[in-house]
C-alpha positions in Angstrom: 18.4 -8.5 -27.3 20.1 -10.5 -24.5 18.6 -8.1 -21.9 15.1 -8.7 -23.3 15.5 -12.5 -23.3 16.8 -12.3 -19.7 13.9 -10.2 -18.7 11.4 -12.6 -20.2 13.2 -15.6 -18.6 13.1 -13.8 -15.2 9.4 -13.0 -15.6 8.5 -16.6 -16.6 10.6 -18.0 -13.8 9.1 -15.7 -11.2 5.6 -16.6 -12.4 6.3 -20.3 -12.1 7.8 -20.0 -8.6 5.0 -17.8 -7.5 2.4 -20.2 -8.9 3.9 -23.2 -7.2 4.3 -21.4 -3.9 0.7 -20.2 -4.1 -0.6 -23.7 -4.8 1.5 -25.3 -2.0 0.6 -22.7 0.7 -3.0 -21.9 -0.2 -5.5 -22.8 2.6 -8.3 -23.7 0.1 -9.1 -26.8 -1.8 -8.7 -26.9 -5.6 -12.4 -26.7 -6.3 -12.9 -23.7 -3.9 -10.0 -21.9 -5.6 -11.5 -22.4 -9.0 -14.8 -21.1 -7.8 -13.2 -18.0 -6.2 -11.1 -17.4 -9.4 -14.1 -17.8 -11.6 -16.3 -15.4 -9.6 -13.5 -12.9 -9.4 -12.9 -13.0 -13.1 -16.7 -12.7 -13.7 -16.8 -9.7 -11.4 -13.9 -8.0 -13.3 -15.5 -8.7 -16.7 -18.8 -7.2 -15.5 -17.0 -4.2 -14.1 -15.1 -3.7 -17.4 -18.3 -3.9 -19.4 -19.9 -1.3 -17.2 -16.9 1.0 -17.5 -16.8 0.5 -21.3 -20.5 1.3 -21.5 -20.1 4.5 -19.5 -17.1 5.5 -21.6 -19.0 4.8 -24.8 -22.0 6.9 -23.6 -19.7 9.7 -22.7 -17.9 9.6 -26.1 -21.2 9.4 -28.0 -22.4 12.5 -26.1 -19.2 14.3 -27.0 -19.6 13.3 -30.6 -23.2 14.5 -30.8 -22.2 17.8 -29.2 -19.4 18.1 -31.8 -21.8 17.4 -34.6 -24.2 20.1 -33.3 -21.3 22.5 -33.0 -21.7 23.1 -29.3 -18.6 23.3 -27.2 -17.8 20.4 -25.0 -16.2 20.6 -21.6 -13.8 17.9 -20.8 -13.2 17.1 -17.2 -9.7 17.8 -16.1 -7.9 17.6 -12.8 -6.3 20.8 -11.5 -2.6 20.8 -11.7 -0.7 21.2 -8.5 1.8 24.0 -8.5 5.4 22.9 -8.6 7.0 22.6 -5.2 
């Protein structure tokens, strides 16, 4: 339990120190930083929505194939032989 509390305390302390350092050393003004963060977050949200839609379409296709009784082929990466 003490290790967990210590870990969280370290993470919080590191986040605070990193945030303060970033604010003090950033070459941009506050409004410009907010705009950059907002556009970056919007980009990530849109990218996530596209990935979710693609995954949903793939899963729906697999479900339809399963309902029809046709075999489905899952993409796999070839395993490398042990060294």
